[in-house]
Every structure is written in structure tokens, then in C-alpha cells.
MMTF fields as JSON, N, C-alpha, C and O atoms, coordinates in Angstrom:
{
  "mmtfVersion": "1.0.0",
  "mmtfProducer": "UNKNOWN",
  "numBonds": 323,
  "numAtoms": 324,
  "numGroups": 81,
  "numChains": 1,
  "numModels": 1,
  "chainsPerModel": [1],
  "groupsPerChain": [81],
  "chainIdList": ["A"],
  "bondAtomList": [4, 2, 8, 6, 12, 10, 16, 14, 20, 18, 24, 22, 28, 26, 32, 30, 36, 34, 40, 38, 44, 42, 48, 46, 52, 50, 56, 54, 60, 58, 64, 62, 68, 66, 72, 70, 76, 74, 80, 78, 84, 82, 88, 86, 92, 90, 96, 94, 100, 98, 104, 102, 108, 106, 112, 110, 116, 114, 120, 118, 124, 122, 128, 126, 132, 130, 136, 134, 140, 138, 144, 142, 148, 146, 152, 150, 156, 154, 160, 158, 164, 162, 168, 166, 172, 170, 176, 174, 180, 178, 184, 182, 188, 186, 192, 190, 196, 194, 200, 198, 204, 202, 208, 206, 212, 210, 216, 214, 220, 218, 224, 222, 228, 226, 232, 230, 236, 234, 240, 238, 244, 242, 248, 246, 252, 250, 256, 254, 260, 258, 264, 262, 268, 266, 272, 270, 276, 274, 280, 278, 284, 282, 288, 286, 292, 290, 296, 294, 300, 298, 304, 302, 308, 306, 312, 310, 316, 314, 320, 318],
  "bondOrderList": [1, 1, 1, 1, 1, 1, 1, 1, 1, 1, 1, 1, 1, 1, 1, 1, 1, 1, 1, 1, 1, 1, 1, 1, 1, 1, 1, 1, 1, 1, 1, 1, 1, 1, 1, 1, 1, 1, 1, 1, 1, 1, 1, 1, 1, 1, 1, 1, 1, 1, 1, 1, 1, 1, 1, 1, 1, 1, 1, 1, 1, 1, 1, 1, 1, 1, 1, 1, 1, 1, 1, 1, 1, 1, 1, 1, 1, 1, 1, 1],
  "groupList": [{"groupName": "MET", "atomNameList": ["N", "CA", "C", "O"], "elementList": ["N", "C", "C", "O"], "formalChargeList": [0, 0, 0, 0], "bondAtomList": [1, 0, 2, 1, 3, 2], "bondOrderList": [1, 1, 2], "singleLetterCode": "M", "chemCompType": "L-PEPTIDE LINKING"}, {"groupName": "PHE", "atomNameList": ["N", "CA", "C", "O"], "elementList": ["N", "C", "C", "O"], "formalChargeList": [0, 0, 0, 0], "bondAtomList": [1, 0, 2, 1, 3, 2], "bondOrderList": [1, 1, 2], "singleLetterCode": "F", "chemCompType": "L-PEPTIDE LINKING"}, {"groupName": "ILE", "atomNameList": ["N", "CA", "C", "O"], "elementList": ["N", "C", "C", "O"], "formalChargeList": [0, 0, 0, 0], "bondAtomList": [1, 0, 2, 1, 3, 2], "bondOrderList": [1, 1, 2], "singleLetterCode": "I", "chemCompType": "L-PEPTIDE LINKING"}, {"groupName": "CYS", "atomNameList": ["N", "CA", "C", "O"], "elementList": ["N", "C", "C", "O"], "formalChargeList": [0, 0, 0, 0], "bondAtomList": [1, 0, 2, 1, 3, 2], "bondOrderList": [1, 1, 2], "singleLetterCode": "C", "chemCompType": "L-PEPTIDE LINKING"}, {"groupName": "HIS", "atomNameList": ["N", "CA", "C", "O"], "elementList": ["N", "C", "C", "O"], "formalChargeList": [0, 0, 0, 0], "bondAtomList": [1, 0, 2, 1, 3, 2], "bondOrderList": [1, 1, 2], "singleLetterCode": "H", "chemCompType": "L-PEPTIDE LINKING"}, {"groupName": "LYS", "atomNameList": ["N", "CA", "C", "O"], "elementList": ["N", "C", "C", "O"], "formalChargeList": [0, 0, 0, 0], "bondAtomList": [1, 0, 2, 1, 3, 2], "bondOrderList": [1, 1, 2], "singleLetterCode": "K", "chemCompType": "L-PEPTIDE LINKING"}, {"groupName": "GLN", "atomNameList": ["N", "CA", "C", "O"], "elementList": ["N", "C", "C", "O"], "formalChargeList": [0, 0, 0, 0], "bondAtomList": [1, 0, 2, 1, 3, 2], "bondOrderList": [1, 1, 2], "singleLetterCode": "Q", "chemCompType": "L-PEPTIDE LINKING"}, {"groupName": "SER", "atomNameList": ["N", "CA", "C", "O"], "elementList": ["N", "C", "C", "O"], "formalChargeList": [0, 0, 0, 0], "bondAtomList": [1, 0, 2, 1, 3, 2], "bondOrderList": [1, 1, 2], "singleLetterCode": "S", "chemCompType": "L-PEPTIDE LINKING"}, {"groupName": "GLY", "atomNameList": ["N", "CA", "C", "O"], "elementList": ["N", "C", "C", "O"], "formalChargeList": [0, 0, 0, 0], "bondAtomList": [1, 0, 2, 1, 3, 2], "bondOrderList": [1, 1, 2], "singleLetterCode": "G", "chemCompType": "PEPTIDE LINKING"}, {"groupName": "VAL", "atomNameList": ["N", "CA", "C", "O"], "elementList": ["N", "C", "C", "O"], "formalChargeList": [0, 0, 0, 0], "bondAtomList": [1, 0, 2, 1, 3, 2], "bondOrderList": [1, 1, 2], "singleLetterCode": "V", "chemCompType": "L-PEPTIDE LINKING"}, {"groupName": "ALA", "atomNameList": ["N", "CA", "C", "O"], "elementList": ["N", "C", "C", "O"], "formalChargeList": [0, 0, 0, 0], "bondAtomList": [1, 0, 2, 1, 3, 2], "bondOrderList": [1, 1, 2], "singleLetterCode": "A", "chemCompType": "L-PEPTIDE LINKING"}, {"groupName": "ASN", "atomNameList": ["N", "CA", "C", "O"], "elementList": ["N", "C", "C", "O"], "formalChargeList": [0, 0, 0, 0], "bondAtomList": [1, 0, 2, 1, 3, 2], "bondOrderList": [1, 1, 2], "singleLetterCode": "N", "chemCompType": "L-PEPTIDE LINKING"}, {"groupName": "LEU", "atomNameList": ["N", "CA", "C", "O"], "elementList": ["N", "C", "C", "O"], "formalChargeList": [0, 0, 0, 0], "bondAtomList": [1, 0, 2, 1, 3, 2], "bondOrderList": [1, 1, 2], "singleLetterCode": "L", "chemCompType": "L-PEPTIDE LINKING"}, {"groupName": "THR", "atomNameList": ["N", "CA", "C", "O"], "elementList": ["N", "C", "C", "O"], "formalChargeList": [0, 0, 0, 0], "bondAtomList": [1, 0, 2, 1, 3, 2], "bondOrderList": [1, 1, 2], "singleLetterCode": "T", "chemCompType": "L-PEPTIDE LINKING"}, {"groupName": "TYR", "atomNameList": ["N", "CA", "C", "O"], "elementList": ["N", "C", "C", "O"], "formalChargeList": [0, 0, 0, 0], "bondAtomList": [1, 0, 2, 1, 3, 2], "bondOrderList": [1, 1, 2], "singleLetterCode": "Y", "chemCompType": "L-PEPTIDE LINKING"}, {"groupName": "GLU", "atomNameList": ["N", "CA", "C", "O"], "elementList": ["N", "C", "C", "O"], "formalChargeList": [0, 0, 0, 0], "bondAtomList": [1, 0, 2, 1, 3, 2], "bondOrderList": [1, 1, 2], "singleLetterCode": "E", "chemCompType": "L-PEPTIDE LINKING"}, {"groupName": "ASP", "atomNameList": ["N", "CA", "C", "O"], "elementList": ["N", "C", "C", "O"], "formalChargeList": [0, 0, 0, 0], "bondAtomList": [1, 0, 2, 1, 3, 2], "bondOrderList": [1, 1, 2], "singleLetterCode": "D", "chemCompType": "L-PEPTIDE LINKING"}, {"groupName": "PRO", "atomNameList": ["N", "CA", "C", "O"], "elementList": ["N", "C", "C", "O"], "formalChargeList": [0, 0, 0, 0], "bondAtomList": [1, 0, 2, 1, 3, 2], "bondOrderList": [1, 1, 2], "singleLetterCode": "P", "chemCompType": "L-PEPTIDE LINKING"}, {"groupName": "ARG", "atomNameList": ["N", "CA", "C", "O"], "elementList": ["N", "C", "C", "O"], "formalChargeList": [0, 0, 0, 0], "bondAtomList": [1, 0, 2, 1, 3, 2], "bondOrderList": [1, 1, 2], "singleLetterCode": "R", "chemCompType": "L-PEPTIDE LINKING"}],
  "groupTypeList": [0, 1, 2, 3, 4, 5, 2, 6, 7, 3, 8, 7, 8, 9, 10, 5, 11, 2, 10, 5, 2, 12, 8, 13, 13, 9, 8, 14, 12, 12, 8, 15, 13, 15, 15, 9, 11, 2, 1, 5, 16, 17, 10, 0, 12, 11, 18, 1, 11, 16, 2, 15, 5, 12, 16, 17, 15, 11, 5, 5, 4, 12, 12, 7, 9, 9, 16, 8, 1, 2, 6, 10, 12, 5, 1, 5, 11, 2, 10, 10, 12],
  "groupIdList": [1, 2, 3, 4, 5, 6, 7, 8, 9, 10, 11, 12, 13, 14, 15, 16, 17, 18, 19, 20, 21, 22, 23, 24, 25, 26, 27, 28, 29, 30, 31, 32, 33, 34, 35, 36, 37, 38, 39, 40, 41, 42, 43, 44, 45, 46, 47, 48, 49, 50, 51, 52, 53, 54, 55, 56, 57, 58, 59, 60, 61, 62, 63, 64, 65, 66, 67, 68, 69, 70, 71, 72, 73, 74, 75, 76, 77, 78, 79, 80, 81],
  "secStructList": [7, 2, 2, 2, 2, 2, 2, 6, 6, 1, 7, 2, 2, 2, 2, 2, 2, 2, 2, 2, 2, 6, 6, 1, 7, 2, 2, 2, 2, 6, 6, 7, 7, 1, 7, 1, 1, 6, 6, 7, 1, 2, 2, 2, 2, 2, 2, 2, 2, 2, 2, 2, 2, 1, 7, 2, 2, 2, 2, 2, 2, 2, 2, 2, 2, 2, 2, 2, 2, 2, 2, 2, 2, 2, 2, 2, 2, 2, 2, 2, 7],
  "xCoordList": [0.428, -0.544, -0.813, -1.905, 0.192, -0.014, -0.995, -2.138, -0.949, -1.943, -3.247, -4.238, -3.407, -4.602, -5.375, -6.552, -4.568, -5.414, -5.866, -7.037, -4.921, -5.511, -6.582, -7.706, -6.403, -7.587, -9.105, -10.234, -8.757, -10.072, -10.455, -11.233, -9.884, -10.24, -10.668, -11.099, -10.428, -11.335, -12.628, -12.96, -13.208, -14.392, -14.242, -13.28, -15.349, -15.361, -15.03, -14.253, -15.672, -15.628, -13.936, -13.434, -13.218, -11.832, -11.165, -10.106, -11.58, -10.637, -11.086, -10.302, -12.324, -12.942, -11.735, -11.087, -11.408, -10.874, -9.469, -8.897, -8.782, -7.16, -7.385, -6.465, -8.323, -8.029, -8.327, -8.024, -8.953, -9.056, -7.774, -7.418, -7.159, -6.02, -4.727, -3.642, -5.119, -3.877, -4.29, -3.489, -5.281, -5.848, -6.12, -5.672, -6.906, -6.89, -8.238, -9.127, -8.453, -9.84, -9.751, -8.771, -10.564, -10.313, -10.367, -9.876, -10.552, -10.733, -8.918, -8.364, -8.363, -6.997, -6.228, -5.312, -6.523, -5.893, -6.114, -5.395, -6.981, -7.396, -6.808, -6.816, -6.319, -5.704, -6.577, -6.281, -7.758, -8.72, -8.735, -9.603, -7.72, -7.49, -6.011, -5.397, -5.468, -4.279, -4.302, -3.217, -5.389, -5.577, -5.798, -6.762, -4.91, -5.038, -6.172, -6.894, -6.148, -7.164, -8.758, -9.737, -8.853, -10.11, -11.31, -11.393, -12.106, -13.452, -13.031, -13.591, -12.042, -11.565, -12.872, -13.191, -13.22, -14.007, -15.353, -15.804, -15.955, -17.189, -18.351, -19.332, -18.247, -19.184, -19.639, -20.787, -18.246, -18.216, -18.654, -19.119, -18.683, -19.257, -20.647, -21.225, -21.051, -22.243, -23.028, -24.093, -22.582, -23.195, -23.116, -24.005, -22.05, -21.933, -23.168, -23.653, -23.61, -24.422, -25.72, -26.64, -26.04, -27.144, -27.408, -28.522, -26.283, -26.766, -26.861, -27.444, -26.239, -26.674, -28.118, -28.548, -28.841, -29.97, -31.14, -32.314, -30.635, -31.591, -32.138, -31.529, -33.19, -33.744, -32.855, -32.326, -32.663, -31.75, -31.891, -31.059, -32.975, -33.173, -32.602, -31.725, -32.718, -32.052, -30.675, -29.87, -30.451, -28.981, -28.179, -27.073, -28.711, -28.254, -28.137, -26.954, -29.025, -29.279, -27.983, -27.381, -27.713, -27.304, -25.626, -24.738, -25.392, -23.918, -23.763, -22.701, -24.637, -24.288, -23.897, -22.795, -24.74, -24.358, -22.816, -21.926, -22.631, -21.472, -20.377, -19.692, -20.105, -19.526, -19.254, -18.078, -20.176, -20.111, -19.292, -18.362, -19.42, -19.076, -17.427, -16.549, -17.213, -15.393, -14.92, -13.701, -15.784, -14.512, -14.782, -13.7, -15.605, -15.111, -14.28, -13.81, -14.088, -12.686, -11.62, -10.562, -11.69, -10.607, -9.84, -8.66, -10.879, -10.835, -10.295, -9.716, -10.545, -10.249, -8.716, -7.753, -8.465, -7.206, -5.91, -4.779, -6.538, -5.835, -5.334, -4.181, -6.352, -6.599, -5.309, -4.592, -5.55, -4.786, -2.851, -1.921, -2.885, -1.273, -1.104, 0.01],
  "yCoordList": [-8.421, -8.924, -8.942, -9.253, -8.619, -8.368, -7.263, -7.63, -6.12, -5.134, -5.645, -5.629, -5.928, -6.767, -7.268, -6.94, -8.406, -9.194, -8.263, -8.318, -7.37, -6.349, -5.803, -6.216, -4.925, -4.448, -5.112, -4.669, -5.966, -6.934, -7.743, -8.695, -7.328, -7.603, -6.645, -6.766, -5.557, -4.281, -3.592, -3.759, -2.897, -2.424, -1.756, -1.259, -1.942, -1.068, 0.314, 0.927, 0.866, 2.382, 2.686, 3.712, 1.893, 1.908, 1.817, 2.443, 1.044, 0.614, 1.974, 2.526, 2.296, 3.389, 4.63, 5.2, 5.054, 6.052, 5.937, 6.945, 4.735, 4.246, 4.652, 5.245, 4.39, 4.871, 6.171, 6.594, 6.947, 8.309, 8.998, 9.829, 8.743, 9.476, 8.828, 9.383, 7.653, 7.263, 7.815, 7.51, 8.573, 8.96, 7.884, 7.942, 6.842, 5.74, 4.942, 5.602, 3.845, 3.146, 1.887, 1.183, 1.484, 0.13, -0.974, -1.982, -1.119, -2.163, -2.42, -3.503, -1.143, -0.836, -1.435, -2.227, -1.13, -1.605, -3.106, -3.698, -3.58, -5.227, -5.887, -7.109, -5.113, -5.683, -6.375, -7.328, -5.718, -5.853, -5.23, -5.507, -4.434, -3.729, -3.214, -2.991, -3.035, -2.483, -1.007, -0.429, -0.308, 0.889, 1.667, 1.385, 2.727, 3.558, 4.719, 5.141, 4.998, 6.354, 5.764, 6.485, 4.495, 4.311, 4.558, 4.185, 5.343, 5.721, 6.427, 6.135, 7.432, 8.324, 9.793, 10.605, 9.725, 11.23, 10.658, 9.523, 11.79, 11.299, 11.533, 10.79, 12.461, 12.487, 11.205, 10.817, 10.476, 9.119, 8.143, 7.234, 7.973, 7.325, 6.844, 5.76, 8.576, 8.848, 8.319, 7.747, 8.454, 7.686, 6.346, 5.669, 5.788, 4.619, 4.047, 2.967, 4.569, 3.952, 4.374, 3.606, 5.46, 5.52, 4.388, 4.075, 3.956, 3.07, 1.469, 0.508, 1.51, 0.254, 0.231, -0.895, 1.091, 1.212, 1.139, 0.89, 1.402, 0.981, -0.43, -1.462, -0.365, -1.712, -2.53, -1.912, -3.642, -4.677, -4.442, -4.812, -3.822, -3.596, -2.277, -2.192, -1.315, -0.2, -0.083, 0.681, -0.782, -0.66, -1.655, -1.275, -2.8, -3.17, -2.261, -2.039, -1.399, -0.4, 0.789, 1.244, 1.119, 2.344, 1.865, 2.609, 0.461, 0.001, -0.231, 0.074, -0.69, -0.873, 0.258, 0.387, 1.328, 2.696, 2.737, 2.552, 2.993, 3.594, 2.663, 3.312, 1.399, 0.591, 0.743, 0.616, 0.994, 1.457, 2.818, 2.914, 3.675, 4.992, 4.756, 5.239, 4.058, 3.972, 3.061, 3.064, 2.032, 1.383, 2.407, 2.438, 3.2, 3.868, 5.053, 5.859, 5.182, 6.208, 5.496, 5.99, 4.092, 3.245, 3.446, 3.788, 3.122, 2.991, 4.226, 4.07, 5.539, 6.64, 6.828, 7.1, 6.727, 6.705, 5.849, 6.224, 4.76, 3.736, 4.338, 4.41, 4.698, 5.497, 6.668, 6.75, 7.427, 8.542, 8.111, 8.765, 6.957, 6.688, 6.577, 6.356],
  "zCoordList": [22.871, 22.942, 24.848, 25.325, 25.565, 27.217, 26.874, 27.147, 26.404, 26.594, 25.802, 26.533, 24.976, 24.431, 25.287, 25.432, 26.157, 26.886, 28.08, 28.456, 28.713, 29.763, 29.216, 29.503, 28.46, 27.684, 27.549, 27.762, 27.243, 26.706, 28.253, 28.196, 29.61, 30.657, 31.611, 32.757, 30.802, 31.705, 31.029, 29.855, 31.844, 31.652, 30.059, 29.474, 29.75, 28.188, 28.406, 27.675, 29.51, 29.535, 29.923, 29.464, 30.652, 30.865, 29.77, 29.716, 28.643, 27.457, 26.428, 25.656, 26.599, 25.465, 26.222, 25.344, 27.586, 27.914, 27.551, 27.137, 27.663, 27.402, 25.686, 25.124, 25.108, 23.366, 23.025, 21.909, 23.948, 24.006, 24.164, 23.329, 25.044, 25.658, 24.627, 24.454, 24.077, 23.01, 21.854, 20.971, 21.396, 20.26, 19.253, 18.108, 19.726, 18.41, 18.708, 19.247, 18.475, 19.014, 19.838, 19.596, 20.737, 21.235, 20.061, 20.569, 19.384, 18.169, 17.691, 17.503, 17.603, 17.391, 18.756, 18.535, 20.083, 20.822, 21.177, 21.981, 20.633, 20.752, 19.681, 19.535, 18.962, 17.492, 16.531, 15.811, 16.632, 15.879, 14.301, 13.473, 14.095, 12.983, 12.94, 13.983, 11.723, 11.527, 11.375, 11.444, 11.178, 10.969, 12.187, 12.899, 12.534, 13.53, 13.402, 14.306, 12.46, 12.098, 11.853, 12.048, 11.446, 11.469, 12.759, 13.929, 11.896, 12.564, 13.65, 14.706, 13.685, 14.585, 14.388, 15.255, 13.409, 12.684, 13.432, 13.276, 14.365, 14.855, 13.864, 13.875, 13.099, 11.744, 11.231, 11.018, 11.035, 10.291, 10.975, 10.287, 12.227, 13.231, 13.414, 13.49, 13.47, 13.494, 12.126, 12.36, 10.512, 9.655, 9.687, 9.17, 10.295, 10.319, 11.341, 11.003, 12.335, 13.281, 12.756, 13.038, 12.026, 11.308, 9.964, 9.545, 9.507, 8.357, 9.016, 8.514, 10.058, 11.032, 11.446, 11.696, 11.554, 12.202, 11.02, 11.29, 9.617, 8.561, 8.331, 8.613, 7.86, 7.389, 6.444, 5.52, 6.545, 5.639, 4.1, 3.271, 3.846, 2.084, 2.147, 1.287, 2.741, 2.508, 2.916, 2.383, 3.781, 4.037, 2.832, 2.447, 2.318, 0.964, 0.269, 0.009, -0.311, -1.302, -0.977, -1.949, 0.039, 0.15, 0.114, -0.302, 0.641, 0.705, -0.755, -1.298, -1.354, -3.258, -3.621, -4.155, -3.397, -4.011, -3.666, -4.497, -2.381, -1.784, -2.561, -3.351, -2.498, -2.852, -4.389, -4.73, -5.35, -6.677, -6.508, -7.309, -5.802, -5.895, -5.593, -6.309, -4.595, -4.406, -5.299, -5.468, -6.109, -6.936, -8.139, -8.726, -8.759, -9.857, -9.331, -10.134, -8.018, -8.015, -7.99, -8.381, -7.49, -7.639, -8.783, -8.86, -9.919, -11.283, -12.122, -13.198, -11.511, -12.266, -11.331, -12.048, -10.059, -9.724, -10.685, -10.992, -10.931, -11.725, -13.065, -13.489, -13.552, -14.759, -15.396, -16.394, -14.173, -13.811, -13.934, -14.406, -13.374, -13.16, -14.598, -15.074]
}
């Protein structure tokens, strides 16, 4: 908790540098996620940024396709058990 409080009170540039040095994300340091490796891949970050810039209708359709694909893969993995 102490680290989270200190990181929240410092500037975003400082928090980003701390996260980079530790090999994690600012969100993880702030306790916003339990996933250490989430969003570490720059290519994935760029994809998410591109998706965020889409108009709401296209964003909705793209996320629907991605969600369907992920669900299909999960079912396939369950069936393989």
C-alpha cells in the first residue's frame, strides 16, 4: 500500500520510469491489476490504442469478433481435455 500511495503521488513520468525499471506496468504498481505481464508487449499496446481510436460502431464490431474468437478457443481447449 505504501508503494501504491507514493507512486500515485509522483508524476506520471516518474511512475512510468519506475515501472520500466521493474519490468512491469504502472497499473500493476498501483494495484489496478494482478497481471504482471499485461500490456508489456508494445505491439499489443499499439493495437489497443488503435482500437480505442475507432468510432464506437466499428469498435463494437471488432471487439465482438475478438470476443467470439477467444470464446471459440476456450471451448476448443476445454474439449481437448
